[in-house]
C-alpha positions as CSV (number, residue, x, y, z in Angstrom):
1,M,25.1,-25.1,59.8
2,I,22.7,-27.8,58.7
3,N,24.2,-31.1,59.2
4,T,23.4,-32.5,55.8
5,K,24.9,-35.9,56.3
6,R,22.7,-36.4,59.5
7,R,19.6,-35.0,57.3
8,F,20.1,-37.6,54.6
9,K,20.1,-40.7,57.3
10,K,17.4,-38.9,59.4
11,T,18.8,-39.9,62.8
12,H,16.0,-40.5,65.3
13,I,15.3,-38.7,68.2
14,V,12.7,-39.2,70.8
15,I,12.0,-36.4,73.4
16,I,10.2,-37.5,76.4
17,A,8.6,-34.8,78.2
18,Q,6.3,-34.6,81.1
19,K,4.3,-31.6,79.6
20,F,4.3,-30.7,75.7
21,P,1.9,-27.9,73.5
22,P,-1.1,-27.5,73.0
23,H,-0.3,-27.4,77.1
24,S,1.1,-23.9,77.5
25,G,2.9,-24.7,80.8
26,V,6.7,-23.9,81.3
27,G,8.0,-27.5,81.3
28,G,6.4,-27.6,77.7
29,R,8.3,-24.8,76.2
30,R,11.7,-26.2,76.5
31,P,11.1,-29.8,74.7
32,Y,9.2,-28.1,72.2
33,F,12.1,-25.9,70.9
34,F,14.5,-28.7,71.1
35,S,12.1,-30.6,68.9
36,K,11.4,-27.7,66.6
37,Y,15.0,-27.0,65.9
38,L,16.3,-30.2,66.0
39,S,13.8,-30.9,63.4
40,E,14.9,-28.1,61.1
41,L,18.7,-29.5,61.7
42,G,17.7,-32.5,59.9
43,Y,16.5,-34.8,62.5
44,K,13.7,-37.2,62.7
45,V,12.1,-36.2,66.3
46,S,9.3,-38.0,68.2
47,V,8.0,-37.1,71.3
48,I,6.3,-39.1,74.3
49,T,4.3,-36.9,76.6
50,G,1.4,-37.3,78.9
51,N,-2.1,-36.9,77.9
52,Y,-3.2,-34.4,80.6
53,P,-6.6,-32.4,80.4
54,I,-5.8,-28.8,79.4
55,K,-7.9,-25.5,80.5
56,E,-8.8,-23.2,78.1
57,N,-6.6,-20.3,79.2
58,M,-3.3,-23.0,79.5
59,I,-3.6,-23.8,75.4
60,W,-0.7,-22.5,73.5
61,E,-0.9,-22.7,69.7
62,A,2.0,-24.2,68.1
63,D,3.0,-26.0,65.0
64,L,3.3,-29.8,65.8
65,S,2.9,-31.0,62.1
66,F,6.5,-31.9,62.0
67,L,6.4,-34.3,65.0
68,K,5.1,-37.9,65.9
69,I,3.4,-37.3,69.3
70,I,2.4,-40.2,71.0
71,K,0.2,-39.4,74.5
72,L,0.1,-41.5,77.5
73,D,-2.6,-41.9,80.0
74,S,-1.9,-41.4,83.5
75,E,-1.3,-44.7,85.3
76,T,-4.0,-45.8,87.8
77,L,-2.4,-47.8,90.3
78,T,-5.6,-48.6,92.0
79,A,-7.0,-50.3,89.2
80,K,-4.2,-52.8,89.4
81,K,-3.1,-55.2,92.0
82,K,-4.5,-55.2,95.5
83,D,-1.5,-54.8,97.8
84,F,-0.1,-52.4,100.1
85,K,1.0,-50.0,97.4
86,N,-2.3,-49.7,95.8
87,F,-3.9,-49.4,99.2
88,L,-1.4,-46.6,100.3
89,Y,-2.0,-45.0,96.8
90,Y,-5.8,-44.8,97.3
91,F,-5.4,-43.8,101.2
92,L,-3.5,-40.7,99.8
93,E,-6.2,-39.8,97.1
94,N,-9.0,-39.8,99.4
95,S,-7.4,-38.3,102.5
96,R,-6.2,-35.0,101.0
97,Y,-5.0,-32.1,103.1
98,S,-5.6,-34.0,106.6
99,I,-2.7,-34.8,108.8
100,L,-2.9,-38.3,108.1
101,N,-2.6,-37.4,104.6
102,R,0.7,-35.8,105.3
103,I,2.2,-38.8,107.2
104,A,1.1,-41.1,104.6
105,W,2.6,-39.0,102.0
106,K,6.1,-39.6,103.8
107,I,5.3,-43.4,103.8
108,G,4.6,-42.9,99.8
109,E,8.0,-41.4,99.2
110,L,9.4,-44.3,100.6
111,F,7.4,-47.2,99.3
112,L,5.8,-45.9,96.2
113,P,7.6,-45.3,92.4
114,L,8.9,-42.0,91.7
115,D,6.0,-39.3,91.0
116,F,3.7,-42.1,92.5
117,N,0.6,-39.2,92.1
118,D,1.3,-38.4,88.8
119,R,2.5,-41.5,86.8
120,L,2.2,-42.3,82.8
121,D,1.3,-45.8,81.6
122,F,4.7,-46.1,80.1
123,N,5.4,-49.3,78.3
124,E,8.8,-49.4,76.8
125,Y,8.3,-52.6,74.8
126,K,5.2,-51.2,73.1
127,L,6.9,-47.7,72.6
128,S,9.8,-49.0,70.9
129,E,7.9,-51.3,68.6
130,S,5.8,-48.1,67.8
131,L,8.8,-45.7,67.3
132,G,11.1,-48.0,65.3
133,K,15.0,-47.4,65.5
134,I,15.5,-45.0,68.2
135,D,19.0,-43.4,68.0
136,Y,18.7,-40.8,70.8
137,I,16.6,-40.4,73.7
138,I,16.2,-36.9,75.4
139,A,14.3,-37.2,78.8
140,S,13.1,-33.8,79.6
141,G,11.8,-32.3,82.8
142,A,11.6,-31.7,86.4
143,P,14.0,-35.0,86.4
144,W,11.8,-37.9,88.7
145,S,9.9,-40.4,86.6
146,M,10.9,-38.9,83.4
147,F,14.5,-39.9,83.8
148,E,13.2,-43.5,84.9
149,Y,11.2,-43.2,81.7
150,G,14.1,-42.5,79.5
151,T,16.4,-45.3,81.3
152,R,13.6,-47.9,80.5
153,L,13.3,-46.9,76.9
154,K,17.3,-47.2,76.4
155,S,17.2,-50.4,77.8
156,V,15.2,-52.1,75.0
157,S,16.3,-49.6,72.3
158,N,20.1,-49.6,72.7
159,A,19.8,-45.6,72.0
160,K,22.0,-43.2,73.6
161,L,20.4,-41.4,76.5
162,I,20.7,-37.8,77.4
163,L,19.0,-36.4,80.9
164,D,17.9,-33.2,80.5
165,Y,17.2,-31.2,83.8
166,R,14.7,-28.7,83.7
167,D,14.9,-28.4,87.5
168,P,17.3,-29.4,90.0
169,W,16.7,-32.6,91.5
170,C,16.2,-32.0,95.4
171,A,19.0,-34.6,96.4
172,V,21.5,-33.3,94.0
173,N,22.6,-30.7,95.8
174,K,24.7,-31.7,99.0
175,D,24.0,-28.7,100.8
176,V,20.4,-28.6,100.1
177,Y,20.4,-32.3,100.9
178,L,21.7,-31.8,104.4
179,E,19.6,-28.6,105.1
180,S,16.5,-30.6,104.4
181,L,17.7,-33.5,106.9
182,N,17.9,-30.7,109.6
183,N,14.7,-29.1,108.9
184,K,12.5,-32.1,108.4
185,G,14.2,-34.7,110.7
186,F,14.8,-38.3,110.4
187,G,12.4,-39.7,108.1
188,S,13.5,-37.3,105.3
189,F,17.0,-39.1,105.7
190,F,15.5,-42.6,104.1
191,I,13.6,-40.5,101.5
192,K,16.5,-38.5,100.5
193,K,18.7,-41.6,100.6
194,K,16.4,-43.0,98.1
195,Q,16.4,-40.1,95.9
196,L,20.0,-39.7,95.8
197,S,20.7,-43.5,95.1
198,L,18.2,-43.3,92.1
199,E,19.5,-40.3,90.9
200,R,23.1,-41.7,90.8
201,K,21.7,-44.8,89.1
202,Y,20.2,-42.8,86.4
203,L,23.2,-40.5,85.8
204,E,25.6,-43.4,85.3
205,L,23.3,-44.8,83.0
206,S,23.2,-41.7,81.0
207,S,25.4,-40.9,77.6
208,A,25.5,-37.2,78.4
209,V,23.8,-34.7,80.7
210,T,22.3,-31.2,80.0
211,T,20.7,-28.7,82.4
212,V,19.1,-25.5,82.5
213,S,22.3,-23.7,84.9
214,S,25.9,-24.0,85.3
215,S,25.3,-24.3,89.2
216,I,22.8,-27.5,88.3
217,S,25.9,-28.8,86.0
218,L,28.5,-28.6,88.7
219,N,26.4,-30.7,91.2
220,C,25.8,-33.5,88.3
221,K,29.5,-33.7,87.7
222,K,30.2,-34.0,91.6
223,I,27.6,-37.1,91.4
224,L,28.9,-38.4,88.0
225,D,32.6,-37.6,88.3
226,R,32.9,-37.0,84.8
227,N,32.7,-34.1,82.5
228,N,30.1,-35.0,80.1
229,V,27.8,-32.4,81.6
230,H,26.5,-29.5,79.6
231,T,24.4,-26.2,80.4
232,I,21.6,-25.8,77.6
233,Y,19.5,-22.5,78.6
234,N,16.3,-22.1,78.3
235,G,15.8,-19.5,75.5
236,F,13.6,-17.2,73.7
237,D,12.1,-17.6,70.4
238,Q,11.6,-14.7,67.8
239,L,8.0,-16.1,67.3
240,E,7.2,-15.3,70.9
241,K,8.4,-11.8,70.9
242,T,5.8,-9.6,72.1
243,N,3.3,-7.3,70.3
244,N,4.3,-3.8,71.0
245,N,1.0,-2.5,69.4
246,I,-0.8,-4.0,71.9
247,N,-1.4,-1.9,75.1
248,I,-3.5,-1.9,78.2
249,L,-3.7,0.1,81.3
250,N,-2.3,3.1,79.5
251,N,-3.1,5.5,82.4
252,Y,-0.5,3.9,84.5
253,F,3.4,3.3,84.8
254,N,3.2,-0.4,84.5
255,I,5.7,-2.6,86.3
256,T,4.7,-6.4,85.1
257,Y,5.8,-9.8,86.6
258,I,4.5,-12.4,85.1
259,G,3.9,-16.2,86.6
260,Q,3.7,-17.6,90.1
261,L,5.4,-16.1,93.0
262,R,7.5,-18.7,95.0
263,K,7.8,-18.5,98.7
264,E,11.7,-18.3,98.0
265,Q,11.4,-14.9,96.2
266,N,11.8,-11.9,98.1
267,I,8.2,-10.0,97.8
268,G,9.1,-8.5,101.1
269,L,12.1,-6.3,99.7
270,L,9.7,-4.9,96.7
271,I,7.1,-4.1,99.2
272,E,9.6,-2.3,101.2
273,A,10.9,-0.4,98.4
274,L,7.5,0.6,96.9
275,R,6.8,2.1,100.3
276,E,9.9,4.3,100.0
277,V,8.6,5.3,96.4
278,L,5.3,6.6,97.9
279,I,7.1,8.2,100.7
280,R,9.0,10.2,98.2
281,R,6.2,11.1,95.8
282,P,2.9,10.1,97.3
283,E,1.0,11.3,94.1
284,L,2.4,8.3,92.6
285,E,-0.1,6.1,94.5
286,T,-2.7,6.7,91.6
287,K,-0.2,6.3,88.7
288,I,1.7,3.5,89.2
289,K,0.8,-0.5,88.7
290,I,2.4,-3.5,90.1
291,N,0.9,-6.2,88.0
292,L,1.6,-9.9,89.4
293,I,-0.1,-11.5,86.5
294,G,-0.6,-15.3,87.3
295,S,0.2,-15.2,90.8
296,L,-3.0,-15.6,92.6
297,I,-2.2,-19.3,93.2
298,S,1.1,-18.3,95.0
299,P,1.6,-19.4,98.6
300,S,-1.1,-17.5,100.5
301,S,1.5,-16.1,102.8
302,L,2.7,-13.8,99.9
303,I,-0.7,-12.9,98.9
304,K,-1.6,-11.9,102.3
305,L,1.6,-10.0,102.6
306,I,0.7,-7.8,99.8
307,T,-2.9,-7.3,100.3
308,K,-2.2,-6.4,104.2
309,S,0.6,-4.0,103.0
310,S,-0.3,-0.1,103.4
311,I,0.5,-0.1,99.4
312,K,-2.2,-2.9,98.5
313,S,-4.0,-0.4,96.0
314,I,-1.2,-0.1,93.7
315,F,-1.0,-3.9,93.2
316,N,-3.0,-5.9,90.4
317,I,-3.0,-9.5,90.8
318,T,-4.6,-11.6,88.5
319,N,-4.6,-15.5,88.3
320,F,-3.4,-17.4,85.3
321,I,-4.6,-15.7,81.7
322,P,-4.5,-16.9,78.1
323,K,-1.0,-16.4,76.6
324,K,-2.2,-13.9,74.3
325,E,-3.6,-11.8,77.2
326,A,-0.5,-12.0,79.3
327,L,1.8,-10.8,76.2
328,S,-0.7,-7.7,76.3
329,F,0.4,-6.9,79.8
330,L,3.9,-7.9,78.9
331,S,3.8,-5.2,75.8
332,S,2.1,-2.5,77.8
333,A,4.8,-2.7,80.7
334,Q,7.1,0.2,81.1
335,L,9.5,-2.2,83.3
336,L,9.2,-5.8,83.8
337,L,9.8,-7.2,87.2
338,Q,11.8,-10.4,88.3
339,L,12.7,-11.7,92.0
340,S,15.7,-13.5,92.7
341,Y,15.5,-16.9,94.6
342,K,17.3,-15.7,97.8
343,N,19.9,-18.3,98.6
344,K,18.7,-21.0,96.4
345,K,21.5,-21.0,93.4
346,G,20.7,-22.3,89.8
347,I,17.1,-21.6,89.5
348,V,16.7,-20.0,86.1
349,S,13.0,-18.3,85.4
350,S,12.2,-19.0,82.0
351,K,10.7,-15.8,81.8
352,I,13.8,-14.2,81.9
353,F,14.5,-15.0,78.4
354,Q,11.3,-13.7,77.3
355,Y,11.9,-10.7,79.2
356,I,15.4,-10.0,77.3
357,N,13.9,-10.4,74.4
358,S,11.0,-7.9,74.8
359,G,13.0,-4.6,74.5
360,K,11.5,-3.8,77.7
361,P,13.9,-2.7,80.6
362,I,14.0,-5.5,83.3
363,L,14.1,-4.7,87.2
364,L,15.8,-7.9,89.1
365,V,15.0,-7.8,92.5
366,S,17.8,-9.7,93.8
367,N,19.9,-10.3,97.0
368,N,22.2,-13.0,95.4
369,E,24.7,-13.5,93.0
370,D,23.6,-15.9,90.5
371,I,22.7,-16.9,86.7
372,M,19.8,-14.3,86.1
373,E,22.1,-11.6,87.6
374,K,24.7,-12.5,85.3
375,I,22.2,-12.8,82.1
376,I,21.0,-9.3,82.6
377,R,24.7,-7.8,83.0
378,E,26.1,-9.3,80.2
379,T,23.1,-8.4,77.9
380,N,22.6,-5.0,79.4
381,T,18.9,-5.5,79.7
382,G,17.9,-4.2,83.1
383,E,19.1,-2.8,86.4
384,I,20.1,-5.2,89.3
385,C,18.9,-3.6,92.6
386,K,19.7,-5.2,96.1
387,T,18.4,-2.4,98.6
388,P,15.0,-1.0,99.0
389,E,16.9,2.5,98.1
390,K,18.3,1.5,94.8
391,I,15.0,-0.3,94.0
392,A,13.4,2.8,94.7
393,D,15.7,5.0,92.9
394,F,15.3,3.0,89.6
395,I,11.6,2.9,89.8
396,L,11.8,6.7,90.3
397,N,14.0,7.6,87.6
398,S,12.3,5.1,85.2
399,F,9.2,6.8,86.1
400,T,10.3,10.5,85.5
401,K,11.9,9.7,82.1
402,W,8.5,7.7,81.2
403,E,6.7,11.1,82.5
404,N,8.6,13.3,80.0
405,N,8.4,11.2,77.1
406,Q,11.9,9.9,77.4
407,T,12.8,6.4,75.8
408,L,13.6,3.9,78.5
409,E,15.3,1.6,76.2
410,R,18.6,0.6,76.9
411,K,21.9,-0.3,74.6
412,V,21.5,-4.0,74.5
413,N,24.6,-6.5,74.1
414,K,23.0,-8.1,70.7
415,E,25.7,-10.6,70.3
416,K,25.2,-11.8,73.9
417,L,21.6,-11.7,73.8
418,A,21.5,-13.6,70.5
419,F,23.4,-16.5,72.6
420,Y,20.6,-17.0,74.6
421,S,18.2,-17.6,71.6
422,F,16.7,-21.1,71.6
423,K,18.0,-21.8,68.1
424,N,21.5,-21.1,69.5
425,Q,21.2,-23.1,72.4
426,V,19.8,-26.1,70.4
427,D,22.8,-25.6,68.0
428,Q,24.8,-26.6,71.0
429,L,22.7,-29.3,71.7
430,D,23.2,-30.7,68.1
431,K,27.2,-30.4,68.9
432,I,26.7,-32.3,72.0
433,I,24.9,-35.2,70.2
434,S,27.5,-35.2,67.4
435,D,30.2,-35.9,69.9
436,L,28.4,-38.7,71.6
């Protein structure tokens, strides 16, 4: 329901986001749909973001006419004072990929500001004057400097601040924090201590916290010791629904993954399962295609694992491609592939929401009980497979149905699916704002 009182008063929300359309990066989708649906609810929305160069294949055509957008240039530390910090920053910029660079990077994490390699020229006084009265600030992103900027703007505007975790801060999870200290040695102790101290500071200055998963919310509650922490999922938007009339690679049974692979994802389990598929039915080597769209920039160890395998011929690995082309691959797929993040909890790939809205069955290769399993189970949009045998069974059963022109569609729980729409998620955000 639209809050007509709020529409009349035009409550002003400022969203601070590292990326924003026309940049098509994952980090821009969440703040964009926040701004879109908050505007529809009657809020006045302004956005502060970085003026980053955009490659041609990273452009996202989105309606921005309803927003005031302020784009900030990157801050060049070397152009300011000549002191130790600027010397160190200059050294880092000019000694990339060397051993000295790795050592200096650790020193930089201790002495330089957050995101010292990607700072924005953020002047809270000028911004406050330019934006006028601000009622709420939503600082959204992989936390770091976005939270710092939100805190600084709050200090000169008296607005209420919502910190929105798109990713977990590396110091927020005690187990990850301790594991990092053990793996990286004594120097990491001071870096993590600095990060945890800053995180506590920003959390305590916030009016509310939102995160992309319940496990991140739980960790924030442990630090804050209060309950004003909420989970607002990355969702799907109907405007992004795939065009099922677009088809490519028609001669293959297509299993498609879209996005960069992460070292935490178990590609080895998938390779083992595909070997099992070809042992059972060798002729499928020329009939199945595993499309890894946008994965060429993944860690080289993962790519080598694929290219050195005996089944490398069934893989099609591309670099990032324009959004429309990626949607074509998604539309042409018979199965959509997602891999869990091994023992890391609370990471929800944003593509999972586009997957569940596509109408295509999902194959989740998983070895943990986490949020992506929960989403797929309750919406009944795919199969969760934890062993090579189960993965192979699902692929072969799906291929047989496809070969015999049988439908692969599942009986989706539409009520649960609707819950994960961005519109529904922003309705919950509206309630959080109303209660502050």
